[in-house]
C-alpha positions in Angstrom: 14.5 -4.9 -23.8 16.9 -7.1 -21.7 15.7 -9.7 -19.4 18.5 -9.3 -17.5 17.6 -6.5 -15.1 20.5 -3.6 -15.6 20.0 -2.5 -12.2 21.3 -6.0 -11.1 24.6 -5.8 -12.5 25.2 -1.6 -11.3 23.9 -2.9 -7.4 26.2 -6.0 -6.9 29.1 -4.3 -8.6 29.0 -1.2 -6.9 28.9 -2.7 -3.6 31.0 -5.6 -4.3 33.2 -2.8 -4.7 33.2 -1.3 -1.1 33.6 -5.3 0.6 37.2 -4.0 0.5 36.9 -1.7 2.5 35.0 -2.4 5.4 34.5 -5.7 7.1 32.0 -4.4 9.0 28.6 -5.5 7.5 25.1 -6.3 9.2 22.8 -8.8 7.2 19.4 -9.5 7.6 16.0 -10.6 6.0 13.0 -12.8 5.9 12.8 -15.7 3.7 9.2 -17.4 2.7 7.9 -20.4 1.3 4.0 -20.2 0.4 1.7 -22.4 -1.0 -1.2 -21.1 -2.9 -4.0 -23.5 -3.7 -7.7 -22.5 -5.5 -10.4 -23.3 -7.6 -11.7 -21.4 -10.8 -12.6 -23.7 -13.5 -9.8 -26.0 -12.7 -7.8 -26.8 -9.4 -4.2 -24.5 -9.3 -1.7 -25.2 -6.8 1.3 -22.3 -7.2 4.3 -22.7 -4.9 5.9 -19.0 -4.3 9.7 -18.1 -2.9 10.3 -14.5 -1.6 13.4 -12.8 0.2 13.4 -9.4 1.3 17.2 -9.1 2.7 19.0 -6.0 4.0 22.7 -5.7 3.7 24.4 -2.4 5.6 27.9 -0.9 6.1 27.8 1.7 8.2 31.2 2.3 8.8 31.2 3.4 4.8 28.3 6.5 4.1 25.7 4.0 5.8 25.3 2.1 2.9 22.8 -0.6 2.4 21.8 -2.6 -0.5 18.0 -3.1 -0.5 16.3 -6.6 -2.5 13.3 -8.2 -2.5 12.5 -11.4 -4.9 9.5 -13.5 -6.1 10.0 -16.1 -7.6 6.6 -18.6 -8.8 5.9 -22.1 -9.9 2.0 -23.3 -11.0 2.1 -27.3 -10.8 -0.4 -26.8 -13.3 0.9 -25.0 -16.1 3.8 -23.5 -17.1 4.4 -20.2 -17.1 6.8 -17.6 -18.8 9.7 -15.8 -16.9 8.2 -12.3 -16.8 5.6 -14.4 -14.9 7.7 -16.2 -12.8 10.7 -14.3 -11.8 10.0 -9.9 -9.6 12.3 -7.5 -8.5 9.9 -5.7 -6.3 12.6 -3.7 -4.9 17.3 -3.5 -5.4 19.0 -0.2 -4.8 21.6 1.0 -3.2 21.1 3.3 -0.2 23.0 6.0 1.1 22.1 7.9 4.6 23.2 11.3 5.7 25.9 11.7 3.5 27.3 15.1 4.7 25.2 14.7 7.4 22.5 16.5 4.7 21.9 14.2 2.1 20.0 10.4 1.5 20.3 9.1 -1.7 18.5 5.9 -3.0 19.9 4.4 -6.4 17.8 1.7 -7.9 14.7 0.1 -8.1 12.3 1.3 -4.7 8.9 2.5 -3.9 8.1 5.9 -3.4 5.0 7.6 -2.2 6.5 11.6 -2.5 3.7 13.7 -1.4 1.5 11.0 -3.5 1.3 7.9 -4.9 3.9 7.2 -7.5 4.6 3.5 -7.1 7.7 2.0 -8.0 10.7 3.5 -9.4 14.2 2.7 -12.0 16.1 5.3 -10.8 17.8 7.8 -8.7 15.9 9.8 -5.7 17.2 12.4 -3.6 16.7 14.0 -0.3 17.9 17.1 0.9 17.9 18.4 4.4 18.3 22.6 4.2 16.8 23.1 8.0 16.2 20.9 10.7 12.3 21.4 9.4 12.8 21.7 6.0 13.5 18.9 3.1 13.6 19.3 -0.2 13.4 15.9 -2.5 14.0 15.0 -6.5 13.9 12.0 -8.1 13.8 10.7 -11.8 14.0 7.7 -13.6 11.2 5.3 -15.3 8.5 3.4 -14.1 9.2 -0.2 -12.8 7.8 -2.9 -14.9 4.1 -2.7 -14.8 4.6 -6.7 -13.6 8.0 -5.9 -11.7 9.9 -8.6 -14.1 13.2 -8.0 -15.0 13.1 -5.6 -17.1 13.7 -2.1 -17.2 11.3 0.4 -19.4 13.1 2.8 -22.3 13.7 6.3 -21.1 11.6 7.1 -24.6 8.1 5.5 -22.7 8.3 6.0 -19.5 10.3 8.8 -18.4 9.3 9.5 -14.1 10.3 12.8 -12.7 9.2 15.0 -9.4 9.8 17.0 -6.4 8.5 17.1 -2.5 9.4 20.2 -0.6 8.4 19.5 3.4 8.1 21.6 6.4 7.6 20.5 9.8 6.8 21.2 13.1 5.4 24.2 11.5 3.0 25.9 14.3 3.1 21.9 15.0 1.4 21.1 11.6 3.1 19.4 8.7 3.4 20.9 5.2 4.1 19.3 1.4 4.2 20.8 -1.6 5.3 18.4 -4.9 5.0 18.0 -8.6 5.4 14.8 -10.4 4.9 14.5 -13.8 5.4 11.3 -16.8 6.5 11.5 -20.3 6.8 9.3 -23.5 8.7 10.1 -25.9 5.7 11.6 -27.9 4.0 14.3 -25.0 3.5 14.7 -21.3 0.9 12.3 -20.3 1.0 12.4 -16.4 1.1 15.9 -14.3 -0.2 16.4 -10.9 1.1 19.4 -8.3 -0.7 19.3 -4.9 -0.5 20.0 -1.4 -0.3 18.3 2.0 -1.4 19.0 4.9 -1.6 17.9 8.6 -2.0 20.1 11.7 -2.7 19.8 15.2 -2.9 23.2 15.6 -5.8 23.5 16.8 -6.9 22.6 20.9 -7.8 18.4 20.8 -8.2 18.1 16.8 -6.4 16.8 14.1 -7.2 18.1 10.5 -5.5 16.6 7.3 -6.1 18.1 4.1 -4.5 16.3 0.6 -5.7 18.6 -3.0 -4.1 16.8 -5.8 -4.3 18.7 -9.2 -4.1 17.1 -12.2 -2.6 19.8 -14.8 -3.7 17.3 -17.9 -7.2 17.0 -17.5 -7.5 20.5 -15.6 -9.8 18.8 -12.5 -8.9 17.7 -8.8 -6.9 14.1 -9.2 -7.8 14.3 -5.0 -9.2 16.0 -2.6 -9.5 14.9 1.1 -10.4 17.1 4.5 -10.8 14.9 7.7 -10.5 16.1 10.6 -10.9 14.3 14.2 -11.8 16.3 17.4 -12.1 14.8 21.2 -14.9 16.4 22.6 -14.4 14.5 26.3 -12.2 12.2 27.3 -14.2 8.8 26.6 -15.9 10.6 23.3 -14.5 11.6 19.8 -16.1 13.3 16.6 -14.6 12.6 12.9 -15.8 13.4 9.6 -14.0 13.3 5.7 -14.8 14.2 2.5 -13.0 13.0 -0.4 -12.9 12.6 -3.7 -11.0 10.7 -5.9 -10.1 9.6 -9.3 -7.8 6.3 -9.7 -4.9 6.8 -10.7 -5.1 6.1 -14.6 -4.0 7.6 -17.4 -5.3 7.4 -21.2 -1.9 4.9 -22.4 -1.3 3.5 -19.7 -0.6 -0.3 -18.8 -3.2 0.3 -16.3 -6.2 0.1 -18.7 -7.6 -2.7 -17.8 -9.3 -0.8 -15.0 -12.5 1.3 -16.0 -12.4 4.7 -14.8 -14.8 5.3 -12.1 -14.0 8.1 -9.9 -16.2 8.7 -6.3 -17.4 10.9 -4.1 -17.2 10.0 -0.1 -19.0 11.3 2.7 -17.8 10.3 6.3 -19.3 11.2 9.6 -18.5 9.0 13.0 -18.2 9.1 16.6 -16.9 6.8 19.1 -17.2 6.6 22.9 -14.3 5.2 25.5 -16.8 2.1 27.2 -13.2 0.8 29.3 -9.5 0.5 29.0 -10.0 -2.2 26.7 -13.2 -1.2 24.5 -15.0 1.1 22.8 -18.2 1.5 21.0 -18.3 3.8 17.1 -20.8 4.7 14.9 -20.2 6.1 10.9 -22.3 7.2 8.1 -21.3 7.0 4.7 -22.6 8.5 1.1 -21.0 6.9 -1.4 -21.3 9.0 -5.0 -20.8 7.6 -8.0 -21.3 9.3 -11.3 -24.9 8.6 -11.4 -25.7 6.5 -8.5 -25.6 7.2 -4.5 -25.0 4.7 -1.6 -26.0 5.0 2.1 -23.8 2.9 4.8 -24.2 2.7 8.0 -21.4 0.7 10.9 -22.1 0.4 14.5 -19.0 -1.4 16.3 -17.9 -2.9 19.2 -14.2 -2.9 19.3 -10.7 -3.5 21.0 -7.6 -4.4 20.9 -7.8 -7.9 19.6 -10.5 -7.1 17.0 -14.1 -5.8 16.2 -17.8 -6.9 15.4 -20.9 -5.0 13.9 -23.0 -4.4 12.3 -24.2 -2.1 9.0 -27.0 -1.0 7.2 -26.7 -0.7 3.6 -29.2 1.8 1.0 -29.1 2.7 -2.4 -29.3 2.1 -6.0 -29.2 -1.4 -5.8 -31.1 -2.2 -2.8 -31.3 -2.4 1.3 -28.9 -5.0 3.0 -28.5 -5.8 6.5 -24.6 -7.0 6.9 -22.0 -8.2 9.7 -18.3 -7.2 9.9 -16.1 -9.2 12.0 -12.1 -9.3 12.4 -11.1 -10.4 14.8 -7.4 -12.0 16.4 -7.1 -14.2 19.7 -3.9 -15.3 20.9 -4.6 -19.1 22.0 -1.0 -19.0 23.6 2.1 -17.2 23.2 3.5 -18.9 20.0 0.0 -19.1 18.6 -2.7 -17.0 17.5 -6.2 -17.5 15.6 -7.4 -15.0 13.7 -10.9 -14.7 11.3 -12.3 -12.4 8.8 -16.3 -11.9 7.5 -17.6 -9.4 5.6 -21.2 -9.5 4.3 -21.8 -5.7 2.9 -22.6 -4.8 -0.5 -21.8 -1.3 -1.8 -18.0 -0.7 -2.7 -15.7 1.2 -4.3 -14.0 -1.4 -6.6 -15.0 -1.2 -10.5 -18.0 -3.8 -9.5 -19.6 -2.0 -6.8 -22.7 -4.3 -6.3 -22.0 -6.9 -4.5 -25.0 -8.7 -3.8 -25.7 -11.8 -0.9 -21.6 -11.4 -1.1 -20.3 -13.4 2.1 -16.8 -12.9 2.6 -15.1 -15.2 5.0 -11.0 -15.6 6.6 -9.6 -18.4 8.6 -6.4 -17.9 10.0 -3.8 -19.6 12.3 0.0 -18.0 12.7 2.4 -20.1 14.6 6.1 -19.0 15.8 8.3 -21.7 17.3 11.8 -21.1 17.9 13.5 -17.6 17.1 13.8 -17.1 13.5 10.7 -19.7 12.4 6.8 -18.9 11.7 4.2 -20.7 10.1 0.6 -19.3 8.8 -2.1 -21.5 7.6 -5.4 -19.6 6.2 -8.5 -20.8 4.7 -10.4 -18.1 2.7 -14.2 -18.7 1.0 -16.7 -16.4 -0.7 -19.7 -16.5 -1.7 -21.9 -14.5 -3.9 -24.7 -13.7 -7.1 -21.4 -14.3 -9.3 -19.5 -17.4 -7.8 -21.7 -20.5 -5.4 -18.4 -21.0 -4.1 -14.9 -19.8 -4.2 -12.3 -21.2 -2.1 -8.4 -21.2 -1.1 -6.1 -22.3 1.1 -2.6 -20.4 1.3 0.6 -21.8 3.6 3.2 -19.9 4.7 7.0 -20.8 5.9 9.2 -18.0 7.1 12.7 -18.0 8.3 14.1 -13.8 9.6 17.3 -13.5 10.2 
């Protein structure tokens, strides 16, 4: 693999050719410098630089150059180039070609009805009618580390499509197909249906059924419904059957495949125009174990505070969740997050006596500058103390 990203050359070359044909450009973006200090067996200080910008040319096919890069320096150890430099986005986008077609060429993030992630390739969206759209894409998966490298077509060729129907009896319908293949065979193949409807009065219904054709099982099955019973009372229920999007010869083999089912039943009551209370029951089923969770929270536009009661294979626990932000002055915002719960859906499901905290201050000065300072600390049965400090300086234009 070449260390220089081929898409960089293609994108800037094509966009550079347009400068002579159009002088009307719009340039906006954001640059950030972040300092991240933490301790494990020793102290670490890492400095990140991010830059995201878009260069638009409305006079030339509504063309836009989109970029998102990151550089990293570790003050305590040396890193190789793949760790230091990342390209999250680098593409040329064309909108409303012939008033019907949108095209994106280069590195991009896609969610074509299901989680795809990064793609180095071409995405096209066609407007068939005002309510019917057809999307198609092809290329290779973006590098797992988002480095300045491109996989070979023989290693990870990705292609798929999506048909979308909008405003169909107050509903939205999507059907899609996605496959990934190497030089030997297809190793990832999904077909699915997404349905989002407000057809029933005061009710929102959502369905997602994504079928794994390789393993002959549902990769994702999601059913949710929310009903506004009265002006102040709302009820909701959901069912979710989820397999992590991991395949045998993937770079994601660092994760274990631990599927789960989750049932939810809840409701909310509007106390005032600014506050409401919500209650929810969850049943989480793993392959051989179960966990029950009950939440009761008080919510407002600024955040929420609540109690949890959890019981299951790892024991019982009364916990607390807190997530709140407060505007000290128009340019200064303080926020705090506390999570003292036990059962999760990550690879390690038992977090006994875990307390997670985060305290953050955000200050905006002048028109384009802002700064954030955040302190995080965590304790659980694996670590007596795990703390880190983050500082961000942002400039937007």
